[in-house]
C-alpha positions as CSV (number, residue, x, y, z in Angstrom):
1,M,127.9,94.0,92.3
2,K,128.6,97.7,92.9
3,K,131.3,99.3,90.7
4,D,133.2,102.2,91.9
5,Q,132.6,105.1,89.4
6,S,135.9,106.1,89.6
7,E,137.1,102.9,88.1
8,I,134.7,103.1,85.4
9,I,136.0,106.6,84.5
10,S,139.7,105.4,84.8
11,L,139.2,102.5,82.4
12,N,138.1,105.0,79.6
13,I,141.1,107.0,79.8
14,H,143.6,106.4,76.9
15,G,146.2,108.9,75.7
16,S,145.4,111.4,78.2
17,N,148.1,114.1,79.0
18,I,149.6,114.6,82.5
19,D,147.3,117.7,83.1
20,Q,144.3,115.7,82.4
21,H,145.4,112.8,84.6
22,S,145.9,115.3,87.2
23,K,142.5,116.8,87.0
24,L,141.1,113.1,86.8
25,N,142.9,112.4,90.1
26,S,141.6,115.2,91.8
27,F,138.2,114.5,90.6
28,N,138.4,110.7,91.6
29,E,139.3,111.7,95.1
30,R,136.3,113.9,95.5
31,V,134.0,111.3,93.9
32,Q,135.3,108.5,96.3
33,E,134.9,110.9,99.3
34,L,131.4,111.8,98.3
35,T,130.5,108.3,97.4
36,V,131.6,107.1,100.8
37,N,129.7,109.7,102.6
38,E,126.6,108.9,100.6
39,N,127.0,105.0,101.2
40,D,126.8,105.7,105.0
41,H,123.0,105.8,104.4
42,S,120.9,103.0,103.2
43,I,118.1,103.9,100.7
44,S,115.5,103.6,103.4
45,D,117.6,106.2,105.6
46,K,117.6,108.7,102.7
47,K,113.8,108.2,102.3
48,E,113.7,108.9,106.1
49,I,115.6,112.1,105.7
50,Q,113.3,113.2,103.0
51,Q,110.4,112.3,105.2
52,G,111.7,114.5,107.9
53,G,111.7,117.5,105.6
54,G,114.9,117.0,103.6
55,N,117.3,118.0,106.4
56,G,119.6,115.4,108.0
57,D,119.8,117.2,111.1
58,E,115.9,117.1,111.8
59,V,114.5,115.0,114.5
60,H,112.5,112.2,112.9
61,L,109.6,110.0,114.3
62,R,110.7,106.5,115.4
63,K,109.9,103.5,113.3
64,S,108.7,101.8,116.5
65,F,105.0,100.7,115.5
66,S,104.4,96.9,114.3
67,L,101.3,95.8,112.2
68,W,99.4,95.2,115.4
69,S,100.3,98.6,117.0
70,I,99.2,100.3,113.7
71,L,96.0,98.1,113.9
72,G,95.6,99.1,117.5
73,V,95.7,102.6,116.7
74,G,93.4,102.2,113.5
75,F,90.9,100.1,115.5
76,G,91.5,102.0,118.7
77,L,90.2,105.0,117.1
78,T,87.5,103.8,115.0
79,N,86.4,101.1,117.5
80,S,83.0,100.5,116.1
81,W,81.4,98.6,119.0
82,F,82.3,101.3,121.3
83,G,81.2,104.0,118.8
84,I,77.6,102.4,118.6
85,S,77.5,102.3,122.4
86,A,78.7,106.0,122.8
87,S,76.4,107.4,120.1
88,L,73.5,105.3,120.7
89,V,71.5,108.3,121.8
90,T,71.6,109.7,118.3
91,G,70.3,106.5,116.7
92,I,67.9,104.8,119.0
93,S,65.2,107.5,118.4
94,S,65.5,107.4,114.8
95,G,64.2,104.1,114.1
96,G,64.8,102.0,117.2
97,P,66.9,98.6,117.1
98,M,66.0,98.0,113.5
99,M,67.6,101.1,112.2
100,V,70.8,100.5,114.1
101,V,71.1,96.7,113.0
102,Y,70.6,97.7,109.3
103,G,72.5,100.7,109.5
104,I,75.7,98.8,110.6
105,I,75.3,96.5,107.6
106,I,74.8,99.5,105.3
107,I,77.7,101.7,106.6
108,A,80.0,98.6,106.9
109,L,79.5,98.0,103.2
110,I,80.2,101.7,102.3
111,S,83.1,101.7,104.6
112,V,84.7,98.7,102.7
113,C,84.8,101.1,99.5
114,V,86.1,104.1,101.6
115,G,88.6,101.7,103.1
116,V,89.7,100.2,99.6
117,S,89.9,103.8,98.0
118,L,92.2,105.1,101.1
119,G,94.0,101.6,101.0
120,E,95.1,101.9,97.4
121,L,96.2,105.5,97.8
122,S,98.3,104.6,100.9
123,S,99.9,101.8,99.2
124,A,100.9,103.8,96.2
125,Y,102.0,107.0,98.2
126,P,102.8,105.9,101.9
127,H,103.2,109.2,103.9
128,A,102.2,110.7,107.1
129,G,100.3,113.4,105.3
130,G,97.7,110.9,104.1
131,Q,95.0,112.4,101.9
132,F,96.9,115.8,101.7
133,W,100.0,114.2,100.3
134,W,98.1,112.0,97.8
135,S,96.4,115.2,96.6
136,L,99.9,116.8,96.1
137,K,100.9,114.0,93.9
138,L,97.9,113.2,91.8
139,A,96.4,116.9,91.2
140,P,97.2,118.8,88.0
141,Q,100.4,120.5,88.1
142,K,98.5,123.9,88.1
143,H,96.2,123.2,91.1
144,K,98.2,120.6,93.1
145,R,99.3,123.2,95.8
146,F,95.7,124.2,96.3
147,A,94.3,120.7,96.1
148,A,96.8,119.6,98.8
149,Y,96.2,122.6,101.0
150,L,92.4,122.3,100.8
151,C,92.5,118.5,101.6
152,G,95.1,118.9,104.5
153,S,92.6,121.7,106.0
154,F,89.6,119.4,105.8
155,A,91.4,116.5,107.1
156,Y,92.9,118.3,110.2
157,A,89.3,119.8,111.0
158,G,88.0,116.4,110.8
159,S,90.5,114.9,113.3
160,V,89.9,117.6,115.8
161,F,85.8,117.2,115.7
162,T,86.6,113.5,116.0
163,S,88.7,114.0,119.2
164,A,86.0,116.4,120.5
165,S,83.1,114.1,119.8
166,T,84.7,111.2,121.2
167,T,85.8,112.9,124.4
168,L,82.4,114.4,124.7
169,S,80.9,110.9,124.3
170,V,83.1,109.6,127.1
171,A,82.2,112.7,129.5
172,T,78.5,112.1,128.6
173,E,78.9,108.5,129.8
174,L,80.6,109.4,133.1
175,V,77.9,111.9,134.1
176,G,75.4,109.2,133.1
177,M,77.0,106.7,135.3
178,Y,76.6,109.1,138.1
179,S,73.1,109.6,137.0
180,L,72.1,106.0,137.0
181,T,73.1,105.6,140.8
182,H,71.5,108.8,141.7
183,P,67.8,109.0,140.4
184,E,67.3,112.4,141.8
185,F,70.0,113.8,139.8
186,I,69.2,115.6,136.5
187,P,72.3,116.2,134.4
188,Q,72.7,119.5,133.0
189,R,74.7,120.7,130.0
190,W,77.2,122.4,132.2
191,H,77.9,119.0,134.2
192,V,78.8,117.4,130.9
193,F,80.9,120.3,129.7
194,V,83.0,120.5,133.0
195,C,83.4,116.7,133.0
196,F,84.6,117.0,129.2
197,E,87.2,119.6,130.0
198,L,88.8,117.8,132.9
199,L,88.6,114.4,131.0
200,H,90.3,116.0,128.1
201,L,93.1,117.4,130.3
202,F,93.8,114.1,131.8
203,L,93.8,112.0,128.5
204,M,96.0,114.7,126.5
205,L,99.0,113.8,128.7
206,F,99.4,110.2,127.2
207,N,100.3,111.7,123.9
208,C,103.2,113.7,125.6
209,Y,105.6,110.8,125.6
210,G,106.5,108.8,122.4
211,K,107.9,105.6,123.6
212,S,104.6,104.5,125.5
213,L,102.3,105.1,122.4
214,P,102.8,101.6,120.6
215,L,102.3,99.9,124.0
216,I,99.3,102.0,124.7
217,S,97.9,101.4,121.2
218,T,98.4,97.5,121.2
219,T,96.9,97.3,124.6
220,S,93.9,99.3,123.6
221,L,93.3,96.7,121.0
222,Y,93.2,93.9,123.3
223,I,91.2,95.9,126.1
224,S,88.6,96.9,123.5
225,L,88.1,93.2,122.3
226,A,88.3,91.7,125.8
227,S,85.6,94.5,126.9
228,F,83.5,93.6,124.0
229,L,83.4,89.8,124.8
230,T,82.9,90.5,128.6
231,I,80.0,92.7,128.0
232,T,78.2,90.7,125.4
233,V,78.5,87.4,127.3
234,T,77.4,89.1,130.5
235,V,74.3,90.7,129.2
236,L,73.4,87.6,127.4
237,G,74.0,85.5,130.4
238,C,71.9,87.6,132.8
239,S,69.0,87.7,130.4
240,H,68.4,84.2,131.3
241,G,66.9,83.3,128.1
242,N,64.4,86.1,128.4
243,F,65.0,87.8,125.1
244,N,62.9,90.1,122.9
245,D,61.1,88.7,119.7
246,P,63.2,89.0,116.5
247,K,60.6,91.1,115.1
248,F,61.3,93.7,117.7
249,V,65.0,93.7,116.6
250,F,64.6,93.3,112.9
251,A,61.2,94.3,111.8
252,T,59.9,97.2,114.0
253,F,60.5,100.7,113.4
254,Y,60.2,103.2,116.2
255,N,60.3,107.0,115.2
256,Q,60.6,109.4,118.1
257,T,62.3,112.3,116.1
258,G,59.2,114.2,115.0
259,W,59.9,113.7,111.3
260,K,56.7,112.4,109.6
261,N,58.8,110.9,106.9
262,S,60.2,107.6,108.2
263,V,62.8,107.5,105.6
264,I,64.3,111.0,106.8
265,A,64.1,109.7,110.2
266,F,66.1,106.6,109.3
267,I,68.7,108.5,107.4
268,T,69.2,111.1,109.9
269,G,69.7,107.9,112.3
270,L,72.6,106.7,110.2
271,I,74.9,109.1,111.9
272,N,75.2,106.7,114.6
273,P,76.7,103.9,112.7
274,A,78.5,106.4,110.2
275,W,80.2,107.7,113.2
276,S,81.2,104.4,114.5
277,F,82.9,103.5,111.2
278,S,84.6,106.8,110.5
279,C,88.4,108.0,110.8
280,L,89.5,105.1,108.6
281,D,92.5,107.3,107.3
282,C,94.0,107.2,110.9
283,A,96.4,104.4,110.2
284,T,97.8,106.3,107.0
285,H,99.3,109.1,109.2
286,M,101.6,106.5,111.2
287,A,103.3,105.8,107.6
288,F,106.8,107.2,108.9
289,E,106.5,105.2,112.1
290,V,106.2,101.5,110.6
291,E,108.3,99.4,108.5
292,K,106.7,98.6,104.9
293,P,103.9,101.0,105.1
294,E,102.9,100.2,101.7
295,R,101.6,97.0,102.9
296,V,101.0,97.6,106.6
297,I,98.7,100.4,106.1
298,P,96.1,98.9,103.8
299,I,95.9,95.8,105.9
300,A,95.5,97.9,109.1
301,I,92.6,99.9,107.3
302,M,90.8,96.8,106.0
303,G,91.4,95.0,109.3
304,T,89.8,97.8,111.3
305,I,86.7,97.6,109.0
306,A,86.4,93.8,109.4
307,I,86.9,93.8,113.2
308,G,84.6,96.7,113.4
309,F,81.7,95.1,111.5
310,V,81.9,91.9,113.5
311,T,82.1,93.3,116.8
312,S,79.5,96.1,116.4
313,F,76.9,94.0,114.7
314,C,77.1,91.1,117.2
315,Y,77.2,93.5,119.9
316,V,74.0,95.4,119.1
317,I,72.0,92.2,118.3
318,A,73.1,91.0,122.0
319,M,72.2,94.3,123.4
320,F,68.7,94.8,121.6
321,F,67.5,91.1,122.3
322,S,68.1,92.1,126.0
323,I,66.0,95.2,126.1
324,R,63.2,94.9,128.5
325,D,61.4,98.2,128.1
326,L,62.2,100.5,125.2
327,D,60.0,103.3,126.3
328,A,62.0,103.6,129.5
329,L,65.1,103.9,127.4
330,F,63.6,106.8,125.6
331,A,62.4,108.5,129.0
332,S,65.8,108.0,130.7
333,H,67.8,111.1,131.9
334,T,71.2,109.5,131.8
335,G,71.9,110.5,128.2
336,A,73.8,107.2,127.9
337,P,71.1,104.6,126.7
338,I,73.5,101.7,126.7
339,L,73.7,102.1,130.5
340,D,70.2,101.8,130.8
341,I,70.3,98.6,128.6
342,Y,72.8,97.2,131.0
343,N,70.7,98.1,133.9
344,Q,67.7,96.3,132.3
345,A,69.6,93.3,131.3
346,L,71.4,92.6,134.6
347,G,68.7,94.1,137.0
348,N,71.4,95.5,138.9
349,K,72.9,99.2,138.9
350,G,76.1,98.1,140.3
351,G,76.7,95.5,137.4
352,A,75.8,98.0,135.0
353,I,78.3,100.5,136.3
354,V,81.0,97.6,136.0
355,L,80.1,97.0,132.5
356,G,80.1,100.9,132.0
357,C,83.7,101.1,133.3
358,L,84.7,98.4,130.6
359,I,83.4,100.8,128.0
360,L,85.2,103.6,129.9
361,F,88.5,101.9,129.6
362,T,87.9,101.1,126.0
363,S,87.1,104.9,125.4
364,F,90.3,106.1,127.0
365,G,92.3,104.1,124.3
366,C,90.0,105.6,121.6
367,V,90.6,109.1,122.7
368,I,94.4,108.6,123.0
369,A,94.4,107.3,119.6
370,C,92.5,110.4,118.4
371,H,95.1,112.6,119.8
372,T,97.9,110.3,118.3
373,W,96.3,110.8,115.0
374,Q,95.4,114.5,115.0
375,A,98.9,115.3,116.2
376,R,100.6,113.3,113.3
377,L,98.2,114.9,110.8
378,C,98.9,118.5,112.3
379,W,102.7,118.0,112.4
380,S,102.9,116.7,108.8
381,F,100.5,119.3,107.3
382,S,102.5,122.1,109.3
383,R,105.8,121.0,107.7
384,D,104.6,122.4,104.5
385,K,103.1,125.5,106.2
386,G,99.5,124.7,105.9
387,L,98.7,126.2,109.0
388,P,99.2,129.7,110.8
389,Y,102.5,129.5,112.7
390,S,103.4,126.3,111.1
391,H,107.0,126.7,112.2
392,L,105.9,125.9,115.8
393,W,103.8,122.9,115.0
394,A,106.1,121.3,112.6
395,Q,108.6,120.5,115.4
396,V,109.4,117.1,116.8
397,N,110.3,117.2,120.5
398,P,113.8,115.5,120.8
399,Q,113.5,114.4,124.2
400,L,109.9,113.1,124.1
401,G,110.0,112.0,120.4
402,V,106.6,113.3,119.5
403,P,105.2,116.4,117.8
404,L,104.2,118.0,121.2
405,N,103.5,121.5,119.9
406,A,101.2,120.1,117.3
407,H,99.5,118.0,119.9
408,L,99.1,120.7,122.5
409,M,97.7,123.2,120.0
410,S,95.3,120.6,118.8
411,C,94.0,119.9,122.2
412,A,93.4,123.7,122.8
413,W,91.2,123.6,119.9
414,I,89.2,120.7,121.3
415,S,88.7,122.6,124.5
416,L,87.2,125.5,122.6
417,I,84.9,123.3,120.4
418,G,83.4,121.7,123.6
419,I,81.9,125.1,124.1
420,L,79.3,124.1,121.4
421,Y,77.8,121.7,123.8
422,I,76.7,124.7,126.1
423,A,74.8,126.2,123.2
424,S,72.8,123.3,121.9
425,T,71.3,120.2,123.3
426,T,72.1,118.3,119.9
427,A,75.7,119.7,119.9
428,F,76.9,116.0,120.1
429,N,75.1,115.4,116.7
430,S,76.7,118.5,115.3
431,L,80.2,117.4,116.4
432,I,79.7,113.8,115.1
433,T,78.5,115.3,111.7
434,G,81.4,117.7,111.5
435,C,83.7,114.7,112.1
436,I,82.0,112.7,109.2
437,A,81.7,115.5,106.7
438,F,85.2,117.0,107.1
439,L,86.9,113.7,106.9
440,L,84.8,112.6,103.7
441,L,85.7,116.0,102.0
442,S,89.2,115.3,102.7
443,Y,89.0,111.8,101.1
444,I,87.2,112.6,97.9
445,I,89.9,115.3,96.7
446,P,92.6,112.8,96.1
447,V,90.0,110.3,94.7
448,I,88.8,113.0,92.3
449,C,92.4,113.5,91.1
450,L,92.9,109.7,90.9
451,L,89.7,109.6,88.7
452,K,90.9,112.4,86.5
453,K,94.0,110.3,85.8
454,K,91.8,107.5,84.9
455,R,93.5,105.5,87.8
456,Q,96.7,105.4,85.6
457,I,99.3,105.6,88.2
458,K,102.3,103.7,89.5
459,H,100.3,101.7,92.2
460,G,101.5,99.9,95.3
461,P,101.0,96.2,96.1
462,F,97.4,96.9,97.3
463,W,95.4,97.6,94.1
464,L,91.9,96.1,93.3
465,G,91.5,97.3,89.7
466,K,87.7,97.7,88.7
467,F,86.7,97.2,92.3
468,G,88.8,100.1,93.2
469,L,87.3,102.2,90.6
470,F,83.7,101.1,91.9
471,S,84.8,102.0,95.4
472,N,86.0,105.4,94.4
473,I,82.5,106.2,92.9
474,V,80.7,104.9,95.9
475,L,82.9,107.1,98.0
476,L,82.0,110.2,95.9
477,G,78.2,109.4,96.2
478,W,78.2,108.7,99.9
479,T,80.2,112.0,100.5
480,L,77.4,114.2,98.9
481,F,74.6,112.1,100.5
482,A,76.0,112.2,103.9
483,I,76.8,116.0,104.0
484,V,73.4,117.0,102.8
485,F,71.1,114.5,104.9
486,F,73.3,114.6,108.1
487,S,73.0,118.3,108.1
488,F,69.3,118.1,108.8
489,P,67.9,118.7,112.3
490,P,67.8,115.6,114.3
491,Q,64.5,116.3,115.8
492,L,61.4,118.4,114.8
493,P,60.1,120.9,115.6
494,V,63.4,123.0,115.3
495,T,64.3,125.5,118.0
496,K,67.6,127.4,118.6
497,D,68.6,124.9,121.3
498,N,68.0,121.5,119.2
499,M,69.2,123.0,115.9
500,N,71.8,121.2,114.0
501,Y,74.5,123.9,113.5
502,V,77.0,121.8,111.4
503,S,76.3,123.4,108.2
504,V,77.2,126.7,109.8
505,V,80.4,125.2,111.0
506,I,81.3,123.6,107.5
507,V,80.7,126.9,105.6
508,G,82.4,128.8,108.1
509,Y,85.4,126.7,108.2
510,T,85.5,126.6,104.4
511,L,85.5,130.3,104.1
512,Y,88.4,130.7,106.7
513,V,90.3,128.1,104.6
514,L,89.7,130.0,101.3
515,I,90.5,133.4,102.9
516,Y,93.7,132.2,104.4
517,W,94.9,130.6,101.3
518,K,94.2,133.9,99.3
519,F,96.0,136.1,101.6
520,K,98.7,133.9,103.0
521,G,98.5,130.2,102.3
522,S,99.0,130.5,98.4
523,K,102.4,132.4,99.3
524,E,103.5,129.9,102.0
525,F,102.3,126.6,101.5
526,H,104.8,124.4,99.7
527,A,105.9,120.8,99.5
528,T,109.5,120.5,100.5
529,E,109.5,116.7,100.0
530,E,107.8,116.9,96.6
531,E,110.6,119.3,95.2
532,S,113.3,117.0,96.9
533,E,111.8,114.0,95.5
534,E,111.5,115.4,92.0
535,E,115.1,116.8,92.2
536,E,116.4,113.3,93.1
537,G,114.5,111.7,90.2
538,D,115.7,114.1,87.7
539,L,119.4,113.4,89.0
540,V,119.2,109.7,88.8
541,E,117.6,109.9,85.4
542,D,120.2,112.4,84.2
543,G,123.0,110.1,85.8
544,D,122.8,107.4,83.2
545,M,123.6,109.9,80.6
546,M,126.3,111.7,82.4
547,I,127.9,108.3,83.1
548,A,127.7,107.5,79.5
549,S,129.3,110.7,78.8
550,Y,132.0,109.8,80.9
551,N,132.5,106.5,79.3
552,G,132.3,107.8,75.8
553,D,134.3,111.1,75.9
554,L,135.9,111.8,79.3
555,E,138.0,114.8,78.0
556,E,134.9,116.7,77.1
557,S,133.1,115.9,80.5
558,L,136.2,117.1,82.4
559,N,136.3,120.0,80.6
560,E,132.8,120.9,81.8
561,D,133.9,120.3,85.4
562,F,137.2,122.5,85.1
563,D,137.6,125.8,83.8
564,N,140.3,126.9,81.4
565,A,142.7,127.6,84.4
566,G,142.4,124.1,85.7
567,T,140.1,125.0,88.6
568,L,137.1,122.9,89.5
569,N,133.8,124.4,88.4
570,P,131.6,123.9,91.6
571,K,128.4,124.1,89.9
572,N,128.9,121.3,87.3
573,Y,131.1,119.3,89.5
574,S,128.5,119.2,92.6
575,R,125.7,118.2,90.3
576,R,127.8,115.5,88.5
577,S,129.3,114.0,91.7
578,K,125.9,113.8,93.3
579,V,124.5,111.9,90.3
580,I,127.5,109.5,90.3
581,S,126.8,108.9,94.1
582,L,123.2,108.4,93.7
583,N,123.8,105.7,90.8
584,D,126.3,104.0,92.8
585,S,124.0,103.7,95.7
586,E,121.6,102.1,93.4
């Protein structure tokens, strides 16, 4: 039961003179006034004010997402079965069906370790900043600002590359659908580029209005699962039992890359399933828009992996058993092998287009989820001045309820990145690798800090002990492995048109990040919420001592609040009254 601190103070007064009583009455009135004002907000309200940047007048994101909505955003973005379909062009030539099947199993197991690592940190430190906030909390005091800045920079780059690669995959499918129905049409890179820009302009509109996003994300989850079931059942049913031999799916290796070493060909082909299980941090950036994020976010992450594995594994098994002519698949000009698989299985181009439309609807939800994710990440990072002109991107539009400026700026970068497709025939591989590499780099920074602390932190309800430690180590090893091998050229011999330029992008962006930090970021980047949280923690900790001081020797305490002339000392009183109100709220 709460006790009024003024009553506690008054019970300890014995033999005080009239002047002291006068001081005490004045003090009590101010304490009661501050306590009433402070109690107008619940503890969760205080946290929400802090999450908004420590200013009660700031516009906040609404807590309008449920577990299913968050899962819809998470799976809507990762969407493994769609990812396999969209990026099949990068994997089918690096080992054929066998590579994709076993690749999904390998990547799913690695993704469990990645998901556990992210889930533990999101449970311990739920925050829209995700990995850059965890770095701030876990890094050594001397390096925490730089660690958080570096992590946030990599995470934001990863989100932009993800949106660009996803949108490009959808544009490629649209051009492929036209090519499938017009055999004389040979797609050119500029066709895909123009489609990419128009599609991007259309899909960016959905994230300009906040109230519709929970409905869109939840609907996207159901559309994805319904499309998966419809396509799988239709393809299997139309095959009429004329399936490939299991050896074709599980034990035959097809290498069309030019790499003489089949192991290297297999590894470069892992880009396909790796991209399909990427972006697992998406749900962590919705922490301010869901109740009990310390429980909901880890469930959403692990649920995304589970649904992704079941759907993608069953999907590719069904598709590969239904292939009629693998050589025709390699020779196709559509640029979207999955459409050719539908066409072979159904024996009908119209039916293949209908199934392609189901993928198209699923992809819309995926791209919209990408935009939701990148905007929240940009907004959260900008509030701590991690980007140039952060004051513009850190705003939440009060009418629309979304970080509109952050969204539009991110979409502008996506439009520019799309130009890479004009420069290289394998630009899609580069975009995918950029997505994977930047995100993994952002994940390992807080994990390294966690391991440096020997995992001795105040953890949340999701904490897996030794398996968590094992998962952290796997994540570090996988990051190094992926960055090195996924930067290899996807095809030999290497030319300027098929070169994998992702290494240039990673090095160039890293240099920009370091230069910006040296000349500007080190002076501007800060953590308002970190400072606010530490200050409140100190106040609460000091509060017990101060209350004891009031109980033990009120006269001495009052003398600290009033000067010799009987005037209230603002500095001492404001700190003491804040402590009392904080303790009273607890």
